Structures are given as C-alpha cells and as structure tokens.
N, C-alpha and C positions, 0 to 999 in steps of 0.2 A: 564586537566581529562586525569585519568590515563587509565582509560576502554575504548576504542572506542566502541557506542553505534551502532551499526545496526539496525537502527529502520526505519522497511520498513515496509510504510502502504499497507492498503489495501483495496479494496474498500467498506467496511463494517468496516472498524476501526472507532472509534472513535474520536475525538478531543475534551476532555471536557471541555476544557476553552474557544474552537471556534466555535465547532461542525460542521468540516470542512469534517473531515473524515468519516461523518457516511454516509452508501452506500446511494443512493434513491433508496424506491423500490417500487414497486405499493403496496399499501394494501390493493390489493383484494385475492382470494383466489388463490392457487398457481397453476401451469401451467399443462396441462397434461404431459403425457410421452411423448409423439408425438409430445409438442410443440418445437420446433427446429431451430435455424437457416440455412436456404437454403441455400446452396452450391451455389456458384456463377459458372458460365460458364467455362470452361476450357481455350476455347478461347479469347483473350485477345481484347475488344472492340477495334476499329481502333482510335477510338479519347481517349485511355488510349494511345497508342500507340506511341508517345512519350516519356511518363514519362518512359516508358518501356526499349527506347533504347537508353537514355541519358549516357553521360561516364561522372563519375565524378571525379575530379580533384585532386587526395592529393596531401597535403602539411603537411608542420609538423607544428604538434598542439602545441610545448612550451614546452611537456611533452615527454622526454626520450622517443624512442622506439616506440612513437604512432603514430599517420598520420590522418590529419580532412578533412571530406570537407563536403559539399554542396548537396544537394537533392533536385530535386521541385517535389512536390507532387500537383496536383489540392488540391484547398482548398474545392472544391464541388464534389463529385467524383459522383454525380446525374450530374451535370453541371462544366462538365471539361472547359467549353470554357469563365467561366467566375470568372477564374483567377488560382494562383498557392500561395503554400505556402511553403516554403525555410523550411528546417529538417535539422539538423545536424546530421552527421556520424563520427563514430572515430572508430578504429580497431586499433591494436596490432596483427602484422601477425606473424607466427606460428614459434615456433623459434628452432623446427627440436630437434633431429632428429626423426627418422621415416617419415612412408607417410603423406603428406598431405591431409588431410580432409574437407577439405573447408573451410565454414565460421560457427562460433557459434555465434548465436546474442544473447546476454544479456538483459534482465529487471528487473529492481528491484522494482517493485511495485510500489504501494502510491495507487491510480494512482498520478502522478507529480512526482514520483522518475526523478530524471534526471539517465537514462542509463548511459551516457558519463561520469559521474563522479563516477559511480559505477565499468564502465570497468573500468576508471583511477586510479582509487582508492582503490578498493579491487579485482573485478572478476582476470583482467588481471595477479596478484601477489599472491590471495591468493585461485582461483581454486587449485585443483591438475595437477601438472607438466605434467602429461603425455598430459592431455587434453590441454595444453596450449600452448605443442610441437608441434602438430599436428592439433590443427585449426588455421585460423585468428581467433584472440575475437575480436566482433564486436558491435558496439553498435550505436543507434540512439534515439536520446532524441522525444519522443512520440509531436506529434502536440500540441502547447500549452503549453509545456516543456520547462523547460532552456534554453536551447541556440535555438528552435524549434520556432517561434515567439510565446514568453511567455505570457500567458496569467495576467496579473498586474487587481490589486483592488484596497488598501490602501497603501498608506507609512507609512514607520516604525515608524513613532508616532500615527498612526489612528491604527495600528496590533497591539500596544502597550494597548493601550485604546482594542479592538476588544478581545484579548489572555484575559486581566482581566476581562472581562467582565462575573457578577456571573449564573452560569448555573446549578442553583438549586434554584431558587427562590423559596421565601416566601409568599408572597402577589404581591396583584395585578398590584401596583408601580414598581416591579422588574421582572415581568413577562414582561411588557410594555418595560422596557427597552432593555430587554435579545430579544424583538419580533424587537425593532428597531437598535440593533446591527447588525441582520440577514438582516435587509434590509437596512442598511444604507451601507454593507458590496455588498450586491448583487448588489447595485445601482451603487457602484464602480467598478464592473467589466465591467458590461456592459457600464458604460462611458470611461472606458481604454480598453476596447478590448472587444466590440458588435461586430466589424465586422467578430472574429475567432468564440467567442460562441459558435453558433451553430454548429462546424466545430471540434468540437476535443471528438466525441464519439469513443468508443474503436472499434469497426467494422471500423473506419474510420484509426486509427492509425493502424488496423491488415493490412487492404492494402495498405497502408504505407510499410509495411514487407514486402508485396509480392513486391511490384515496389525494393524494398532494394535487396530483395531476388536474384531476374533477372540481375539490374545491378549488382551485385557483381558474375555471371555468375554461381550460383548457382542450380543446377536443383531442390531441394527439400531445406524446410529450416531449419536447426540444430538449437533449441533457450533449452536454460534456462530460466523460468524465475518464480520470486520468489512472494508470496504472491498476488499481482491485476496482478502480470506477470504470473499467471497462467490464469485467465480470460480473457487475451490478448492472449497466447499463444493458447488458448481453444477455445476462438475464430477466430482465422487464421485456427486451424483446423475444424472448421466448415466451413468455406467459401472456401476453399482452400485444402479436405482431398490427394485429388490426388498429389500436392506439398509439404505434411508434409510430412518429414523426422525423426528426433530423439528431439523428445518435451519432456524437462525434464519440468514437475510442481509442484514447491517446497511450500511449504504453501497453498496447494490448495483454493481457493473460489466455494463457489455450487451457480453457475449461476444461477437456478431454484429455488434461495427462495424470497419472498414478505419481502421488507423491516424491515416490524416488526420485523417476525421472523431472520431476517438475524440480525439485530440487537439483539434482543434478545439474540440468540445464542452467538454471540458476547460478549455481556457484562456476558452470564457464564464463557465465555473463559478465559475473562482477572479474572473473579474471582477465577477460577480453579488457573491461574498464579498466582494472587498474597496468594492464598492456601499454594503453592507449599515455594513461599517466606517466609513466614510466617511460618511455618513448619521449614526451616532451621533457621530464625532468633531466632523464639525463647527457640533452641536450646543452645543459644550464652549466655555468664553471658550480654554482654553489648545489647542485645537488648532493642532499643531504643522502641518497643511496648510492653515491656515488656516478661515474661518468664512461661506465662501461658498457654492456648492451643494457637490455628491457629486462633480458632475462634473469642478470647480474645483477639489478637494482632489487628484483623479485627474492631471491638468496639472499641477500643484507636484509631486505624488511623479516622475510623470515626469521631471520637469525637474532635482529633485535628484540623480535616477538617474541623466543626463546629465551634470552636473554631476560625479561620482564615477567616470564614466568616461572623462573628462581631469584629473582630481584627486580620488586618493583619500584621504581622511583617517586620522588618526590614531585608535588605538583604546588607548592609553598600553601597549601590545604591542609584540613584534619582528614583529607583522602589521599590515597597511591595510585598510582598510574600502573596496573598491572595489564598482563596479555587482553584479558579480555576486553577492559575495556581502549585499549591501544588500539585492536583489531577495529573496535565500534567506532573508536574516532578517522581511521583511516577508507573507512566503508561508506562511512557518513559523505566523503568529499567524494566518492566517484557516483555519488548523484547528480552531481552538477559543476562542470568543465570549470565553471568560473569559482571556487573553493581548489582549486588546486592552490593556487601560491599560499591560500591559510594553511592544507596541507603538508609544502617543505615545508614552512617553516615551522610548523608545531614539530613535525620528523627530525627538523633540524637543532629545535631546542631539545627536543628527547632526545637522542643520540649522542649528538657533540658536549651538551650540558646537563644532561642529565636532569632536565625540567620536564616534565610530564603537562604541565598547564593549558599550553594550546590542544595536545589530543586529549585532555580531559572535556576539555570545554564542546570541540568540537561529537564526541559522545554525551554530551548532557543535552549537547543539541537536539541529537536523533532521536533521545529518549523521552524530549519533555522535561527534563528536568529543571525547575527555576534555583534560582541561586539560595532561596531557603530550602532545600532540598526537598522540595516537594515535586510530585510526579503528575504530568498530566495522566489522565485517562487512556490515551493512547494505547500502553502498552497491555493494557488489559484486557480491552475494546477489540486486540488485535486477537489475540489469542483466546476470546472467546467464541467468534464468527469463525477462525478458520479453524478453530477446531469443534466445531458446531457444524463447518459445511463438509468436511471430508473425514473419512477415517485418520489414524496416526501414518505417518509414513515406516516407523519403524517401532515397537512394539517390545523391543527389550533393548539393553547394551549389546548382546552378543551380536545380534544382527548393526549394529553401530558397525561392529569394529571388522565385522564381514564386508559390510561397504566400503569401509575408509579406502583402500587400493585404488579405488574407480576415482570415490571424491577427489582426494586427493592429486592424481591422473590430471581430473580438470580443473583442480584450480594450487599449484602447488603452493602457495602463501594462503592462501582462505580453505583449500579443501574440509582437512579438521574440522575445524571450528564449525566448517558445515553440515557437516557432518553429523556431529554431536548435536547440533543444535537442531536437528529434524524428528529427536526422541520427545520432546515436549508432549504433545498430545496424547504422546503415550498415557497418562497420567491424569488423563482430563475427565474429570465429574462426573460429567453429561455426553451419551454416547451418541456421535454424528449422526445428522440425520439423512445427508447427502453423499454420492456417491461423483467420480471424475463422470463425465459427460459432453459428448459433442453439442454444441449450440448449431441451430440452422435457422429458428425463426423462418419459418417459411412463412410467406405472406405479409411482411414487412417490409414497410420501406425500405429505401436504398439506407446505408450507413457508412460510416466512413471510420477505416481502421488504421490507425498512425503507427509506424515502425520506426524505432531509431537505431542505425544500424548495429549502433556501440552502446544499447543503453543497456546497465550495470543489472535492473532487477527487474527488468521484464525484457528478457533477449527477443532480440528481432523474427527471430525465428516465430514465434507465440502470435506475434502479428500478422506472419505471412499462415500459421495456423488459423487462426481465426475466422480473418479476409478470408479462407479458404471454406470454411465454414458454416460462414451465414451464405445462407440462399442470395440476400442480397451486399453483402459488402464487399466493398472497396478498398483497397490497399493504397494508401499513401507513406510514402517511406520518405527518412528523412535520412540522408548519411552527415551520420555527427555522432556526439560525445553527449553524455546526459540522459536522464531522465526523463521521458517524454519529448514534444516537439513545437505542441501549439504555443503563441505566445513566450516564446522562450529566442525571437532574436531572428529567425528563418522569414524572410521574404514570401518565401517562395510556399512556405507552410501556412502560413497564416491567410495569406492571399484564396489557395483553394480553400480550404477548412470556412476561409469568413463568405466566400462564395456561395459555398455548399449552408451554412447557416443563414445566409442572408434569402438568396435564391434557389436554393433548394436543389441547385447543380452540382453534384457530387464528383468530386475528379475523375478521371480516368481512371480506370483498376491497374495497378501497376505505376501510376507517377511517381516519379522520384526528383528529391527536392536536392 
C-alpha cells in the first residue's frame, strides 16, 4: 500500500460493517450547561499513594531509541484493594539540543488505538523536530487496549464473519441476523474479558494518566490527544484542573452530545468528506464514479454498494467483497486525503473489473486485520470503552427504523448503514457508567482545541463546541480535508502548536490556517 493511512477512530466514529465505533450516548435530552465532571481532590487519597509512589523499571523495547516499562494502576479506583491492572508504557527521550521540558504524553484516539504504536510509528518521528528535541515523548496504552491487558472478543474467523454482516438489512430476516451478530460479539467480549469490561472507562484511563504523570516526575500533564484522545484529555482537565499543563486537543469531540445527535452529526461529517473527495474525483477523466457532479458520483457509489449487497465480487482470496466491507474501505480513505488516489484505484478495479481486492485492503487496514487473518485488539477495546462511557444510542431495531429518514438525509451514501451501526451498544453486557456532559475544566491552564473544516470523523462543529465549553480553551481552525491537523503538512498549524508546546503561548482564539 503506497499511502500510509492514519486511521484514527473517534468515540463517535462509525464502523459501517461491524458497528463498533459508534459511541453510545444517551438518547435523551442534552445536558445543561452546568453538567460537567467534578474535579477530584488535589490531595492524593492514602489508598492510592502506593501507585503514585511506584518506580518504573525501564528496559529496551526492541525498537531503537525507545524504552518500555509496566505501570500498575487499580483495576477499580473506588475499590483499589481489589486488585491491579498492568499498563504498558513507552518513551523516547528528548533528543536535544535545548532545555528539556519534561514529558509529552500522546494518544491517537479510537478509543482502542495503541498509544505506544502511535508513538513508535508516528509521533516520535513525525511530530515537528523542535518538540521532539525538548520533550520526552511518552505513551501509555489505555487499560484494555493493545499491551495493557487487552479486551478480547472473537477469533479471526468469527471477526471475518462479523465484519461481513449486512448493516443495511432489507427485511426482518436480515435484521435478525444483524442483531444476532451484535449479541454474539458482546457475548464473546463478556466470556473472554468479563473481568476488565466494567473498568475501561475514559474516566479511569484519565486517572491512569495522572498516576503516570506523577511517576514520570512531571508536576503538570503536557499532552497531545487526537480524535477520541481529545475527550480523554478534556476529561483529564476536568478531573485535575490544577495539574493540567499544555494540552492540545486535535480533531475534537463534543462530550455534551447525546448519541443520536453525535452519530447524526458524524454521518454528516462523512458525507462532507465524501463530497470533497467526489468533487476532486469527477474532475479527472478516469474517475470511476463518472465525470458529472459530486452528487451524481454519490448516487453511483450508492448503486455500486447496492449491487454488492445482492452479489459480492471476488477479491483473489477466499473472501468476497460485499457491501459492508466495501463501505468500510471507502470510509477508511476519508480519514486522509493522501489516500484518495488509492481509493480511486480500488473503486475502479471493483466497479469496472469486478475485482474487490483494493477496497478489501482498505477495509482490512481500517480493522487492523493482518494478512494471516488476525485482528488487533482495536475493535474490541473500541466497543468496550464506548459502551461503558455512555448509554446506547438506540435500544431496538424499531428505533433505528424510525431514525433512518433523518440519517439518510444527512448522508445519502452512508446514512442507512450508520443508523444501523448505532445499535451495537444496545446488547452490551455491562451497564454504562457515564452520561453526556459538558466539560468546562474550570481553573485549568490554557488549552488548544484544533478543528479541521472537512474532518469526516470529528466534524468541525465539535471543535467549536469543545472550545466554547472549556473555560480556557482556544480554537485553532485548519481549513482542509482529512482527520486531525497537527503534523499533517500545515506549517501554520504546526507553528502555532509548536509555539504553544515549547513556549506556553496559546494561539489567539479563532486563529485560522
């Protein structure tokens, strides 16, 4: 694959084929302006002090320049006497020259994305050099994710079947099959990871970050969070405002949204991103969606999806490309405009040559499925965190059916699948512990919220909303395509964030790049 896809999921993100990424939120009314997390006491409780006092034993990671360690945290912060959870930590020390500024913690989102993998494969080499020179770059895989006692649910063969499940059911029989798939997935998670499932909330992960901050010897948290990582960072600021340092929240989520509204607005976000792709595509003579208008391109893509629903096409492997996997492949390319050429090629071979290999490759990249048929833990952790953080968007197929017109209006191409994808948390084995709420983080240091105008996964309006909610939030706008903005080629964005991270000078509110 020529283009490296930076597929960073959000708490509200869709997973059309498997419906794992749709954030579960209350379907009730929006919370009041004053509904926010309560800050924790500034004094560390005596029963948690041993965690804050622990010493990390750093070792070679096997990746040049990186060190790794294990950190203990209480499985349940309310009952720390009931046992620990082990969290994987990695760092790359400041390269110099210049004054060392402490640790810069990073998180790529998801939920379920491996922060350590993100650090080793991107942040520690892709973040601007001045930042890497003065900060120790640090990552902790959140609880339940990757190397930190990962949630497990289904084996590779079962996950293949799950990702192929039809999420645009045409009749009751297909609806029953979709519901059965969600239930099977949830049962698998309960059977394999029942002990950890109640303890992987964003609040718990934010508390883990505070333990790590102290263990690293940093008086305040310096942090760059992308996508869902913005919710994690904002949650930290709400819990520990006095310990909040320089926080960059890039590709922001709006924590105040109920699920139906969150999922609907994200549906609009993917439609906006697709229209941008289609506008570029139809200008080209070889556009596989024709040379008409972007709207006509959308209609042709939807017709192609419907043809796959009736008759999947071969891929040159033992798996066919049906509607669900094809849709996921298209969505994967919406995260980064650098992937558009690959998407055009994949659509061309699928539509014109009846060869689905290109789109299947994009879908597998999105799911983190390797060539041996094994899936990374991302999809399992994603569901576990989302379904615990907030109650389900829909509780029955009938509720989804009633919402279909609104979702299809938001996105004629993706709306139907995204509405059905919102049903997955309805069958989760653990009751949600969170609710949608505004985050103000009163008393926290200035924070920078970054929004991209045509971001597919975290719509720009979410960045506007979070910046408005945060007492000390300033909004930095990137007028462009793709998901997140820092380190993606904009000198204007990078310079503003570098200045903030290195000098503590936040850009003027409403700065545009």
